[in-house]
N, C-alpha and C positions, 0 to 999 in steps of 0.2 A: 560577665558577658560583655563582649566588645563588638564594635562595628568597624568596618575598614575605612569609613570616611564620614563626613558630616552631612551626607545627603547629596553631594555633588560628585557624580560619577556616571560612567556609561553615556556621556554625551548630554547631561542635563542635571537639573536639581530636582530632588524628589522630597515630598513632604506629605503628611497626612492632611485630611480636609481641615483639621484644626490648626495646621501650620507647623506641626512638629517635624523636624528633619528626619529623613530615613536614610540610613546607610545602605550600601549595596549588598553587604554580606555580613552576617552575624555568626559568631562562634565563641566558644568559651575562652577565658584567659589562657594563653599559651597555645592556642590553636586547636583545631578539631583533631580527633583521633585519626591515625593513619588509615584505618579501614574506611573512614568517611572521606577524608581528604578535603580538597578545595575544588570548586568548580573550574573546569578547564584543565584539570590535572588528573593523572592516574590516581584512582581507578574511575574517575568521572562519575561517581555516584551522584554528586550534587549538580551535575549538568555538564554538557560537552564543551561549553564556552565560559570564560571567566565572568563576563558581565551578563550573560544570558539575555533576557528581554530588555534590559537597559541598553544594551548595545544594538540588538536587532530583534524586533518583534517576530513571533512565529508567523509562518506563511499561512494565510487563510485560503485554503485550497478546496473549494466546494466542488464535489463530484457532479458532473453534468454529462448527459448523453441521452438522446432519444431521437427517434424518427430518422429523418434524412440528415446528411451532413449540414445542409443549410439550416435546419431546425436547431441543431446543436451549436452551430456557429453563432446563431442569434442569441442563444442562451449564454454562451461564453462572453459575448460582448455586453450583455445585460449584467452579468456578474462582475465583470471588470469595471463597468460604469458605477457599480454599487460598492466598490471598495475591495473586491477580491484581489488577492495579490499573486495568484498562481492558478493555472488551469489544471483540471483533473478530468480525465476522459473515461466515460463508461461506454463500453461497446455492447451491442446486442448479442443474444445467444448464438445465432449462426456465426458471427464473426469470432466469438470466443471459442467456438468449437471447430473453426477452420472451414466453414462452408460459405459459398457465395449465396446471394439472395435467390438465385434461380435453382438452387438445389432442392430436391423434394423434401429433405429433412428441415429446410428453413421455413417451410410453409407455416404461416400463422405467427411467426416469431420475429420477423424482420422489423427492426426499429422499435420493438416493444419495450425492452428493458435497458436499452442503450442505443447508441448510434450505429447505423449500418455502414460499414466500411469494407469494401471488397477490392478496391483498386487504388492506384495512385491518383486517379481523377477524383475519387471520393475523398481521399485525404487532402487533396488540394482545395476542394470545396469546404471541408471541415475547418481548415485554418486560413480561409480567405481573409485578407486584410489584417491578419494578426502576425506581426513581425516576430519571428522565432528567435531573434537575438535580443528581444526586449522582454519576453515572458519565459517562465519555466513551465514545462508541461509534464504532467504525470499521466501515464496511460495504464489502465488496469486491464491487462491481458496477459495470458500465460503461455499456453501451448503454441499459439501462432505469434507470440511476441516478436520473434525475430523478423517476421514479415511486416508487422506494424512499424517496428523501428526502422527498417529499411525504407519504408514509405516516408516516414517523418524526416529521415536524413536526406532523402531525395528532394523533398519539399524545401528543406533548408537550403540545399544547393541551388534550387530554382530561385530562391529569394536572394541568393548571393551571400548567404551566411556560412562561413567556414564551420566545419564540424567542431573545431576547437572552441568555438564560441556558443555552441548549442548546449543549453542546460535543461535538465529535467530528469525524470525517472520513468522507467518502464518496469512493471511488476515482475514478470518472467519467472515467478516462483513456482516451478512445476512440482516440486516436492509436496507443497501444501495442497496441490490439486489431488495428488494421489492419497494424501492423508484425509482431506476434508471436503474440498469443493467439487471435485469430480469432473472438472472441465479439462480433459486431456485429449491427446491424439495418439502418441506412440508410447511404448513402455518406458520405465524409469531410466534405464541406462542410456539409450540413444537420446532421450530427452535431456539428460544431463550433458551430453556432448554438445547439443545445440546451445544450452546455457553457457557452457565453457567457451564456445566460439564467440558468443556475444560479449562476455567479459573480456576476452582477449582483444577483440576488435576495438571495443570502447577504450580500453586501457591505452592502446596504441594510437587511436585516431580521434576520440571524442572524450577528452579528459574531464570535461565538466558534466558528463552524462553519467547517471547512475544506472548501470545495465540490469540491476536486479533490486527489487524491494522485497526483502525477506519478510514474509507476511504471517503474523500470528492472527490477524483479523479473522480470516475465514476458518481457521482452526477453532477459535473461540466461538464463532457463530454456529459451528457444527455441534457445540455442546461441551467443549473442553472447559476445564476450570482455568482460573488465571495462572495457576502454577503449571498446568499442562501446556497452556499457550506459551508461556515463557520458555519452558524446557524444549518443547518440540520445535519452536521457532529458532532458538539458538542452535539446536542440533541440525536443523536445515542449514543455518549459516555455516556451521562447521563443514557440512557437505559441500557447499558452494566454494568455500575457501580452498578446500582440498582439490576441487575440480579445477579451479584457477591455477593452482600450483602444478597439477598434473598436465595442464595445457602449456606449461613452460614459463609461466610468469613468476616473478618474485612476489611474495605476498605484499610487499610495500608498494608494488606497482598498481595494485587494484583494490586492496582492502579499503583505502580511504573513500572509494566510490560505491561501496556497498551501503545500503540503507535498510531500515526496518520499518515495519508497519504494524501497529498494535490496535487491538480493540480496547475501548475504554467502557467498562460495564458499570453496574450500579453500586458495587461495594467500594465506596469512595476511597477509603484509605488503602485497601488492598490494591486498587489500581495504581495509586501513587507509589506504593511500595514496589509493585511489579516493574514500573518504569525505572525506578532508581536501581533496583537489583539488576535489571537487564544491562544497564551501562557498566556496572562493576563486573558482571560475569563476562560480558563480551570483551572488555579490556583485558581481563585476565586470560581468556581463551586465545585472543589474537597475539598477545605478547608472549605468553608462556608456552602455549601449545604449538603455535606456528612460527614463533621467533621473529615477529614483526619488530622493526626497530623504530619506526616513525610513530610519534604520538597520534598523528592523524589516522593511522591504521587502527589504533586502539579505540578510537572515539566512536561510540555508537550514536548515530543521528537517526531521528525517527519521524515518521508521520503517524498521527493517530486519527482514528475515526470513532465517533460515539457508536454505541452498540445498536445496530439495526435490530438484532434479535430481541432487544429489551423493549422495543416499541410495541404498543398495543393498539389493536383496532377498536377496542372498547375505550370510551372516553379519550379520544385521540388528543385533545388539548393537554392532557396530562403529559404527553410526550415532550412538550416544550420544556417543562420543568425537568424531566429526566435528562434531556439533552444538555440543558444548562449545567446541571450538576456533574454530568460526565465530562463535559468540556472543561469545567473548572478543575476537575481531577487531572485531566491531561496537561493543563497549564501548570498546575502545582507539581506535577510529575516531571516537567521539563521538556515537553515535546517541541520539535522544530517546525512542525506543520500540522494543521488540524482541519478536519472536515466535520461539520456538525450536521447530523441527519435532520430531515424535515419531519414535521409531525404527521404528515399524511402518507409516509412511505410504506405503511402497512397495506394501503389500498392501491397505490399506483406510484409511478414516478412523480416527483413533487411538482407542484405548481410554482409559478414565479413568486407568488405571495408567500408561500410557505418556505421557499428557499431563502427569501429575503429575511424572514424571521430567524431562520437558522444562522444566516450570516451575521445578522445584527447581534445574535447571542454571543458570538465570538468578539465582536466589536465592543459590546458592553463589558465583557470580562477584561478586555485589553485597556479600555479607556475610562471605566467608571469604578471598578472595584479596588484598584490599587494592588492587586495580587502580583502583578508583573513588575512591581517596583523594587522588589528584593529578590536576590538570587537564592533559590531553594529555601523559601521562608519556613518550611516545616522541618528543616534539618535540626537535629538535636532533640526533637520530640521523643520522649522515651517510648511511646507507643509506635511511632512511625519507624524509628530505627530498629526496634525489636521486630516489628512486622517485616521490614525489609530483609533482615537477617534470616528470618524463618521462611519467607517466600523463597529466598535464594537457596537455602539449604535443601528445601524440598525439590526445587528444580534441578539441582545438581544430581540428586538421586536418579531422576529420569535420564539425565544425560549419561551418567555412568552405566545405566542399564543398556542404553542404546549402543554405547561403545562395546559392551560385552557381546551384543548381538552382531557386531561387525560393522557398525556405522549406520547412518540414517537411511541410506538406500536399501541396505539389507533389511533393516527394521521395517521399512515400508513394504518390501516384498513379503515379509513374514506377517504383516498386518498388525504389528505391535501398537503403534500409535492409534491406528484406526479402532482397535478394540478398546483401548483405554478411553478414548473420547466417547465411544458408544456407551460404555458403562457409566461415564460421568453424566452424559445427557439423560440417560434413563433414571439415574438416581436423582438428578435435579428435578425432573418432572414429577417423580414420586413426592418430593418435598413440597412442590407446588400443590399437588393433589391433596396432600395431608395438611395443608395450611401451615407447614413449617417454614415455607418461604412465601412472603406476602408479595403479591403483585396488585398494586392499587388499581381498582376498577375491574379486576379480573376475578380474583378470589377473595377480595375484601373491599368494602366500600363500593359495592356493586349497585348500579341503578339500571332502570329499564329504558332510559332515554337513548334513543338511537343517535348515531353520529350524523351530523348534517354539515359536512365540510365539502368544498368543491375538490374535485380530483382531475388530474390530467388524463385526457383521452387521446390515444393515438389513432389518427385517421387511417382506415384500411388502404387508402390511396398510397400511403407511404410504401407499402410492400410492392404494389404494382409498379410504382415509379422506380424503385430501386432495382427490381427485376429488369425493367426496360433499360435502365442505365447499363447494367452489366451485360445484357444481351447485345445491345448496340456496340459497346466497347469491343466485345469479342468478335463481332462481325466486321468492324471497321479498322481494327488495328492491323499492323504489318504481321501477318500470321507466320511468315517464315522467321522473322526476327524473334517473335514471341516463342516459337517452338524451339529455336536454338538456345534462347536464354533459359528456358525451362529445362532443356536437356543438360545445360551446364550446371544447374542446381542439382539435377539427378546424379551427375558424375561426382559432384562434390560430396553429396550424401553418401555415395558408395565408397568414396575415398577418405582422405584425411585432411583435405584443404579446409580452411576456414569458410564457413557457409555464408558469412555476411556479404562479401563482395559479389558473389554470383546472384544472391537474392536481391541486392540493391540493383544490379544490372537487370534482373528479371522484372522488377516492378517498374523500372523505367521503360521497359519494353511492353508495358501494359499487361503483363501476366498478373492474374488475379491472386488474391489471398487463398481462395479455395483451391486453385490449381497448384500452388506451391505446397499447400498442406496435403493435397492428394499425393504428391511425390513423397512426403514424409510417410504417409500411410503405405505407399508402395514399397519403399526401401526399408523403413524402420519397423513396419508392422503397426497394427492397431491394438491398443491396450484395452483389455476387458476387465471390469472390476471383479476380482476374485472374491469368493465367499470365504470369510475367515470365521472359524468356530473355536 
């Protein structure tokens, strides 16, 4: 067994608490097998970068969003002051579904599970005093993602930040909405057209922006197994790469800006194996299936989030331990960015204190455990390597099935992934009910002590204030300019022009998110969840 250096690498010296030097990379005499490779090289099983966390620590990107834009802006600043290194934005249900706060369907939901953003004025308040050339921002929104991104780019322009310098990620993963999360507007095929327009625009104008975060997280939260999450997420990725190519781009123009988002659940080693297998599979797909020439195109980079579905309302303090172990698995699996859930999220949006504990969990892993000092420290473990191979082989079977069905869009239309996930969720619940899968504090080690933890409460005044904001904006804006801008969006939807430029113009004219999404409903139609049997 050899190491590549004497503990001096990646920008510093590393040693154990006893003073033993630690090399940055360990492998057998003669090097690792070709199927495993080296970090930063094809097939990237061991990590997307040669020095991994020695060269750059993962981004600690805590999800935040509630109430008014001012409320979330204050939480952003609190997290940045406590050591967070990137922003991650949660939007409320009306925003996610493409409705303004004054819409009847928004009643009772404004600002409840995320921040309410209906207009450029709201986005301006959300990022007040936060320089967009100094932070990277992630936005978790899908069906109306193109509108939120247009607003963000318009704010960057107001700050004098060129789009070429704006960095971040917007989720945009509409396929997983049809598969799992169910927050959609229009049917799959026009929705894919919107995604392709975003990919094309960002490739040409915003090279540091990730226009899509291909998300397994919500697939897993809906009840998928780790193998199904891996397979369906990569199948979605294949669909998006094909959409980019169909939009006229060379794969190497945009593939380096695609990113992924995984759930990290309780099965410690399976989650690590999943992340390692994902990198090898994606490298093979992009290189061999799509002919990408650049190593940057082959490299899968990812954000991870600990499993919200694993948190329990019973004995909520146990969630601190669950999250710590899941976060450790994400780090050992080689994530580039991480969100750790807060212990109280089964009750409500997290309090500042619980968010701080969740953030400190990442910081403890980074600075106290030593696990980040070695690149892929579990490489060569007989168990981990075997499990990685078996997880990958099982995932390939799903991908081949989806190919046989005609690709992921057709598979979604036929309900194939939806049925597979429903069956898995049902079987998992049966295991819990039969005590074949233990959930501590729920079906084993149960006590009668009730939870006594503080929770965040959203003031009903938030909804009234947001409705007043959007009502006033619609009354005071230049109505002729807004109408003309909205009509330009409508013409683009009916034609073939890229949708990003007219939508950017529309939000600058104070056209709201709901009004633009109404055009999508008008031109593209409204998707209704079919019943699959």
